[in-house]
C-alpha positions as CSV (number, residue, x, y, z in Angstrom):
1,M,-11.7,3.7,35.5
2,T,-10.2,5.0,32.3
3,S,-12.0,6.4,29.4
4,P,-12.3,4.1,26.3
5,M,-11.8,7.1,24.1
6,P,-8.0,6.9,23.8
7,A,-8.1,3.2,22.8
8,L,-10.8,3.9,20.1
9,T,-8.8,6.8,18.5
10,F,-5.8,4.4,18.6
11,F,-7.6,1.7,16.6
12,A,-9.2,4.2,14.4
13,Q,-5.8,5.6,13.4
14,Q,-4.4,2.1,12.8
15,A,-7.4,1.1,10.6
16,A,-6.9,4.1,8.3
17,P,-5.7,2.8,4.9
18,A,-2.7,4.4,3.2
19,T,-3.3,6.2,0.1
20,P,-2.7,3.7,-2.8
21,N,-0.4,4.5,-5.7
22,A,-2.2,5.7,-8.9
23,L,-0.5,3.0,-10.9
24,V,-1.6,0.2,-8.6
25,T,-5.2,1.6,-8.8
26,M,-5.1,1.7,-12.6
27,L,-3.4,-1.7,-13.1
28,P,-6.5,-3.9,-13.0
29,L,-8.3,-1.6,-15.5
30,V,-5.3,-1.7,-17.9
31,L,-5.0,-5.5,-17.6
32,L,-8.7,-5.8,-18.4
33,F,-8.5,-3.7,-21.5
34,G,-5.3,-5.5,-22.6
35,G,-7.0,-8.9,-22.1
36,M,-10.2,-7.7,-24.0
37,Y,-7.9,-6.5,-27.0
38,F,-6.1,-9.8,-27.3
39,L,-9.1,-12.0,-26.9
40,M,-11.7,-10.0,-28.9
41,I,-10.4,-7.2,-30.9
42,A,-7.2,-8.8,-32.5
43,P,-8.8,-11.9,-33.7
44,Q,-11.6,-10.0,-35.3
45,R,-9.2,-7.7,-37.2
46,K,-7.2,-10.7,-38.4
47,K,-10.5,-12.3,-39.6
48,Q,-11.6,-9.1,-41.3
49,K,-8.2,-8.7,-43.2
50,A,-8.4,-12.4,-44.3
51,H,-11.9,-11.7,-45.6
52,E,-10.9,-8.6,-47.5
53,K,-7.9,-10.5,-49.0
54,M,-10.2,-13.3,-50.2
55,L,-12.5,-10.7,-51.8
56,T,-9.6,-9.1,-53.7
57,E,-8.5,-12.5,-55.0
58,L,-12.0,-13.6,-56.3
59,Q,-12.2,-13.9,-60.1
60,S,-14.5,-15.4,-62.7
61,G,-15.1,-19.1,-62.4
62,D,-14.8,-19.2,-58.5
63,E,-17.6,-20.9,-56.8
64,I,-18.8,-18.8,-53.7
65,V,-21.4,-18.8,-50.9
66,T,-23.1,-15.5,-50.1
67,N,-24.2,-14.5,-46.6
68,G,-27.7,-15.4,-47.5
69,G,-26.7,-18.9,-48.2
70,I,-26.8,-18.7,-52.0
71,Y,-24.3,-20.9,-53.9
72,G,-23.1,-19.7,-57.3
73,T,-20.3,-19.2,-59.7
74,I,-18.8,-15.8,-60.4
75,T,-19.2,-14.9,-64.1
76,N,-18.1,-11.3,-64.0
77,V,-16.2,-9.0,-61.6
78,K,-17.2,-5.3,-61.3
79,D,-15.8,-2.6,-59.1
80,D,-18.2,-2.9,-56.3
81,R,-20.1,-6.2,-57.0
82,F,-20.0,-9.6,-58.7
83,V,-22.2,-11.1,-61.3
84,V,-23.0,-14.6,-60.0
85,K,-24.6,-17.4,-61.8
86,I,-26.9,-19.3,-59.4
87,A,-28.7,-21.6,-62.1
88,E,-28.9,-22.1,-65.7
89,N,-29.7,-18.7,-67.3
90,V,-30.1,-17.1,-63.9
91,K,-27.5,-14.4,-62.9
92,I,-27.7,-12.1,-60.0
93,E,-25.5,-9.2,-58.9
94,V,-24.1,-9.4,-55.4
95,G,-22.3,-6.7,-53.5
96,K,-18.6,-7.6,-52.6
97,G,-19.3,-7.4,-48.9
98,F,-22.0,-10.1,-49.1
99,I,-19.6,-12.9,-50.2
100,Q,-19.1,-15.2,-47.2
101,S,-16.6,-17.8,-48.4
102,V,-15.1,-19.4,-51.6
103,Q,-16.0,-23.1,-52.2
104,K,-13.7,-23.7,-55.2
105,R,-11.2,-21.6,-57.0
106,N,-11.3,-22.5,-60.7
107,G,-11.6,-26.2,-60.0
108,V,-9.4,-26.3,-56.8
109,E,-11.2,-27.2,-53.6
110,E,-10.7,-24.6,-50.8
111,K,-9.5,-25.6,-47.3
112,K,-11.5,-24.4,-44.3
């Protein structure tokens, strides 16, 4: 009767995996970050740039909506804020970053 030991060592040697290439190991991680960039980061940057452009183009007479849901008309533009008329004889100052969208630009309806 032969010993089962030589057969076990033969199968153990055959089952040992080869050392994978470092590029093959990193490829799924690189693809994951690339997909995350194109699905999440790039659209957010595009939206942020469009919002900043909209803020720089605001002027007196534009009807806006704030992040808090307040509708009003810009009466004065300052360096870091807008003076917004929200009712007759009621004006508030709103920080530039708190303007959500423009409803009308001097009588022209904005497309969404």
